[in-house]
C-alpha positions as CSV (number, residue, x, y, z in Angstrom):
1,M,-12.6,5.2,-10.8
2,A,-14.9,4.9,-7.1
3,S,-13.3,6.8,-4.3
4,L,-10.5,5.3,-2.2
5,R,-10.1,6.3,1.8
6,P,-7.5,5.6,4.4
7,L,-7.4,2.6,6.1
8,D,-9.6,2.4,8.7
9,W,-9.2,0.4,11.8
10,R,-10.6,-3.1,10.2
11,G,-8.3,-2.6,7.1
12,T,-5.7,-1.8,9.3
13,A,-5.8,-4.9,11.3
14,T,-6.3,-6.9,8.2
15,A,-3.8,-5.2,6.3
16,L,-1.5,-6.1,9.0
17,M,-2.3,-9.5,9.3
18,L,-1.8,-10.4,5.7
19,A,1.8,-8.3,6.1
20,A,2.9,-10.0,8.7
21,L,1.7,-13.7,7.0
22,W,3.8,-12.5,3.7
23,S,6.8,-11.8,5.8
24,A,7.4,-15.7,5.6
25,N,6.8,-16.0,2.0
26,P,11.1,-15.8,0.9
27,V,11.5,-18.2,3.8
28,A,9.0,-20.5,2.6
29,V,10.6,-19.9,-1.0
30,K,13.8,-20.3,0.4
31,V,13.2,-23.8,2.2
32,G,11.6,-24.8,-1.2
33,L,14.5,-24.3,-3.1
34,T,16.1,-26.9,-1.3
35,D,14.1,-29.3,-3.2
36,A,12.7,-27.8,-6.6
37,P,14.6,-25.2,-9.1
38,P,13.3,-22.1,-9.3
39,L,11.0,-21.6,-12.7
40,R,9.3,-25.1,-11.7
41,L,9.3,-24.1,-7.8
42,A,6.9,-21.2,-9.7
43,F,5.1,-23.7,-11.7
44,F,4.3,-25.4,-8.6
45,R,3.3,-21.8,-6.9
46,F,0.9,-20.5,-9.6
47,V,-1.0,-24.0,-10.2
48,L,-1.6,-24.4,-6.5
49,G,-2.5,-20.9,-6.0
50,G,-4.8,-20.9,-8.7
51,L,-6.8,-23.4,-7.6
52,V,-7.3,-22.1,-4.2
53,V,-8.9,-18.9,-6.3
54,L,-11.0,-21.3,-8.2
55,A,-11.9,-23.5,-5.0
56,Y,-12.6,-19.6,-3.8
57,A,-15.3,-18.5,-6.8
58,W,-16.9,-21.8,-7.1
59,W,-18.0,-22.1,-3.1
60,T,-19.0,-18.4,-3.0
61,R,-20.9,-19.0,-6.7
62,H,-18.9,-16.4,-7.9
63,P,-19.4,-15.0,-11.6
64,G,-17.7,-14.4,-14.5
65,V,-14.2,-15.2,-13.8
66,F,-14.0,-16.6,-16.9
67,A,-15.7,-13.9,-19.2
68,V,-13.5,-11.6,-20.8
69,R,-14.9,-8.3,-22.6
70,P,-13.5,-6.4,-25.2
71,G,-10.2,-4.2,-23.7
72,E,-9.9,-6.2,-20.7
73,W,-7.6,-8.7,-22.0
74,R,-4.2,-6.4,-22.7
75,V,-5.0,-5.4,-18.7
76,L,-5.2,-8.7,-18.2
77,I,-2.0,-10.1,-20.2
78,S,-0.2,-7.2,-18.7
79,L,-0.7,-8.0,-15.1
80,G,-0.3,-12.0,-15.9
81,V,3.3,-11.2,-17.7
82,V,4.4,-8.5,-14.7
83,F,3.7,-10.9,-12.3
84,S,5.2,-14.3,-14.0
85,V,8.7,-12.1,-14.3
86,Q,8.4,-10.3,-10.8
87,I,8.2,-14.2,-9.1
88,G,10.4,-15.2,-11.9
89,T,12.9,-12.7,-10.5
90,M,12.0,-13.1,-6.9
91,N,12.6,-17.0,-7.0
92,V,15.9,-17.0,-8.9
93,G,17.1,-13.9,-6.3
94,I,16.3,-15.7,-3.2
95,G,18.4,-18.7,-4.3
96,L,21.4,-16.4,-4.2
97,T,21.3,-14.6,-1.3
98,T,19.9,-15.5,2.3
99,A,16.0,-15.6,3.1
100,A,16.7,-12.4,6.0
101,H,18.5,-10.7,3.0
102,S,15.5,-11.4,0.5
103,A,13.3,-10.3,3.7
104,V,14.3,-7.1,4.2
105,L,15.0,-6.3,0.0
106,L,11.6,-7.5,-1.3
107,N,9.5,-6.1,1.3
108,S,10.8,-2.7,0.1
109,Y,8.3,-3.0,-2.3
110,A,5.9,-1.4,0.0
111,V,8.3,2.5,-0.3
112,H,8.4,1.2,-4.4
113,T,4.6,1.6,-3.8
114,V,4.3,5.0,-2.5
115,V,6.8,6.2,-4.7
116,L,5.0,4.8,-8.0
117,A,1.2,5.6,-6.5
118,H,2.2,9.4,-6.6
119,F,2.4,8.9,-10.4
120,M,0.0,6.3,-11.3
121,I,-3.1,6.6,-9.3
122,P,-5.4,10.0,-9.0
123,G,-5.2,11.5,-5.4
124,D,-2.5,8.9,-3.5
125,R,0.1,12.3,-3.9
126,L,3.7,12.6,-2.2
127,T,3.6,14.0,1.0
128,P,7.1,15.6,2.6
129,A,6.3,12.9,5.4
130,K,6.1,10.3,2.3
131,V,10.0,11.6,0.3
132,G,11.1,11.5,4.2
133,G,9.9,8.1,4.7
134,A,11.3,6.9,1.3
135,L,14.8,8.2,2.1
136,V,15.3,6.4,4.8
137,A,13.8,2.9,4.0
138,Y,16.5,3.7,0.6
139,A,19.1,4.9,2.8
140,G,19.0,1.7,4.8
141,I,19.1,-0.5,1.7
142,V,21.8,0.8,0.5
143,L,23.7,0.0,3.7
144,L,22.7,-3.6,3.5
145,F,24.5,-3.2,-0.1
146,A,27.3,-1.4,1.4
147,G,28.1,-4.1,3.3
148,D,28.0,-6.5,0.4
149,F,30.5,-4.3,-1.8
150,S,32.7,-4.5,1.1
151,F,33.1,-7.7,1.9
152,R,32.5,-8.7,-1.5
153,S,29.8,-11.0,-0.2
154,E,28.4,-14.1,-2.4
155,T,25.2,-12.9,-1.8
156,L,25.6,-9.6,-4.0
157,V,23.8,-11.0,-7.3
158,G,21.0,-12.9,-5.4
159,D,20.7,-9.4,-3.7
160,L,20.4,-7.1,-6.9
161,V,17.8,-9.8,-8.8
162,V,16.2,-9.7,-5.5
163,A,15.8,-5.6,-5.3
164,A,14.5,-5.4,-9.1
165,S,11.7,-8.2,-8.3
166,A,10.3,-5.7,-5.3
167,V,10.5,-3.0,-8.1
168,L,8.1,-5.3,-10.6
169,L,6.6,-6.0,-7.1
170,A,5.3,-2.1,-6.8
171,E,4.9,-1.7,-10.0
172,R,2.0,-4.7,-9.9
173,V,0.5,-3.7,-6.6
174,V,0.1,-0.3,-8.7
175,Y,-1.3,-1.6,-11.4
176,M,-3.5,-4.3,-9.8
177,A,-4.5,-1.1,-7.5
178,R,-5.7,0.5,-10.7
179,A,-7.0,-2.7,-12.2
180,V,-9.6,-3.9,-9.5
181,Q,-11.3,-0.2,-10.0
182,I,-12.7,-1.5,-13.0
183,L,-12.4,-5.4,-12.7
184,D,-13.4,-8.8,-10.6
185,P,-10.5,-8.9,-8.7
186,L,-11.2,-12.5,-9.0
187,K,-10.6,-12.6,-12.8
188,L,-7.6,-10.7,-12.6
189,L,-6.3,-13.8,-10.2
190,V,-7.1,-16.5,-12.2
191,F,-5.9,-14.8,-15.2
192,Q,-2.7,-14.0,-13.0
193,S,-2.4,-17.6,-11.7
194,A,-3.4,-19.3,-16.0
195,I,-0.6,-17.4,-17.3
196,G,1.9,-17.8,-14.9
197,S,1.4,-21.5,-14.9
198,V,2.2,-21.6,-19.0
199,C,5.1,-19.4,-18.0
200,F,6.7,-21.3,-15.6
201,L,5.9,-24.7,-17.1
202,L,7.8,-23.6,-20.7
203,A,10.5,-21.9,-19.0
204,S,10.9,-24.8,-16.5
205,L,10.8,-27.4,-19.2
206,A,13.1,-25.4,-21.6
207,L,15.4,-24.7,-18.7
208,E,15.9,-27.2,-15.6
209,S,14.5,-30.1,-17.9
210,G,18.0,-31.8,-16.2
211,T,17.2,-30.5,-12.8
212,P,15.4,-33.5,-10.5
213,T,12.6,-32.6,-7.9
214,R,12.3,-34.1,-4.6
215,Y,8.6,-34.2,-3.5
216,T,9.9,-33.6,0.4
217,P,7.1,-33.2,3.3
218,A,9.4,-29.6,3.3
219,L,8.4,-28.9,-0.2
220,A,5.0,-30.1,0.6
221,A,4.7,-27.1,3.3
222,S,6.4,-24.6,1.4
223,L,4.1,-25.4,-1.1
224,F,1.2,-25.0,0.8
225,Y,2.2,-22.0,2.2
226,Q,3.4,-20.2,-0.9
227,G,0.6,-21.2,-2.9
228,A,-2.9,-21.6,-0.5
229,V,-1.8,-19.1,2.6
230,V,0.0,-16.1,-0.1
231,A,-0.9,-17.1,-3.3
232,G,-4.6,-18.2,-2.5
233,F,-6.4,-16.6,1.0
234,N,-3.6,-13.4,1.2
235,F,-3.8,-12.1,-2.2
236,I,-7.6,-12.4,-2.3
237,V,-8.3,-10.6,0.8
238,N,-5.4,-7.8,-0.8
239,S,-7.2,-7.2,-4.0
240,Y,-10.5,-6.3,-1.8
241,L,-8.7,-4.1,0.0
242,F,-7.3,-2.4,-2.9
243,K,-11.0,-1.6,-4.2
244,V,-11.4,0.4,-1.0
245,Y,-8.4,2.2,0.3
246,L,-5.4,4.0,-0.8
247,A,-2.7,1.4,-2.2
248,S,0.1,3.9,0.1
249,A,-2.2,3.4,2.8
250,L,-2.1,-0.4,2.2
251,A,1.9,-1.1,1.4
252,T,2.4,1.0,5.3
253,C,1.3,-1.7,7.0
254,S,4.1,-3.7,5.5
255,L,6.1,-1.6,8.5
256,T,6.3,-5.0,10.6
257,T,7.5,-7.5,7.4
258,P,10.8,-6.6,7.6
259,L,11.4,-7.5,11.2
260,F,9.3,-10.4,11.1
261,G,10.8,-11.5,7.7
262,V,14.0,-11.6,9.4
263,L,13.1,-12.7,12.7
264,V,11.6,-15.9,10.8
265,A,14.4,-16.0,8.5
266,A,16.5,-16.8,11.6
267,V,14.3,-19.9,13.1
268,V,13.7,-21.6,9.8
269,T,16.8,-21.0,8.0
270,G,19.2,-20.6,10.6
271,D,20.3,-17.2,8.8
272,Q,23.0,-15.0,10.7
273,L,21.2,-11.9,12.9
274,S,24.0,-9.8,12.1
275,P,23.6,-5.2,13.1
276,L,24.0,-4.2,9.9
277,L,20.7,-6.8,9.0
278,L,19.1,-5.7,12.5
279,L,20.1,-2.3,11.1
280,S,18.9,-2.4,7.6
281,S,15.8,-3.9,8.7
282,V,14.6,-1.4,10.8
283,M,15.3,1.3,8.8
284,V,13.3,0.0,5.4
285,A,10.4,-0.5,8.2
286,A,11.0,3.3,9.9
287,G,11.1,4.6,6.5
288,I,8.0,2.0,5.7
289,G,6.4,3.4,8.7
290,L,7.2,7.0,8.4
291,T,5.6,7.1,4.9
292,V,2.0,7.1,6.7
293,R,1.7,10.3,8.0
294,R,0.1,12.7,5.7
């Protein structure tokens, strides 16, 4: 495995741009769910994202994206399944809660990533600052849940599902960071898209056959953002960053995503910016920021 390094200015600028794009993804999902059920929306997203990755591979004349050597199938299938479950739980959870709550909870994956990387990536160790940052961020999440429990909020089930999706996302990020050291990043993305497309097509046919899809401009915009911007451009660039930089260092650039996500949700979906929500998002962002210290 190649030696990974802390972020430099170029890596930081790129990672922050990707974090800003990622912050609006829960909002795009929430918009899309008004016109399509969650598993079908995920199917559309995987197909579009896969087409973007394939188009990029063709444009760059990238060889071997379909060539699977002995021993690679286990990694490809494992990542594809974890990714599919993560996106499925994310879509279902966002449908049961608000876009603003989803932005805070989903982006806690950055803190989970720091913790998991300590156990799964050699040299990516927890430090006192990282532990402190994780505790602050987790306290912000608990604060958000405390409001749900106290006021019997209708978003509690959705919040729990999105929180579980964030843990799965962190697991995928760490696994991906290890996998790109030995496998072609584009190959990983192509097979994740293919496996996810098949899984969600079958799941939607089995569970959502009675739910219609409304083909609206809002759905088209939602799918373009989820598929082309996030699943395509964002993931392509992010997978290459994992070949160079430490996973925990990249995760810290998600410092801005809870705050940006909450603000985007307020503008696009009209979510209320309550003091508890803002405090929770600030605590998650501060916790992520603390983890960058060594």
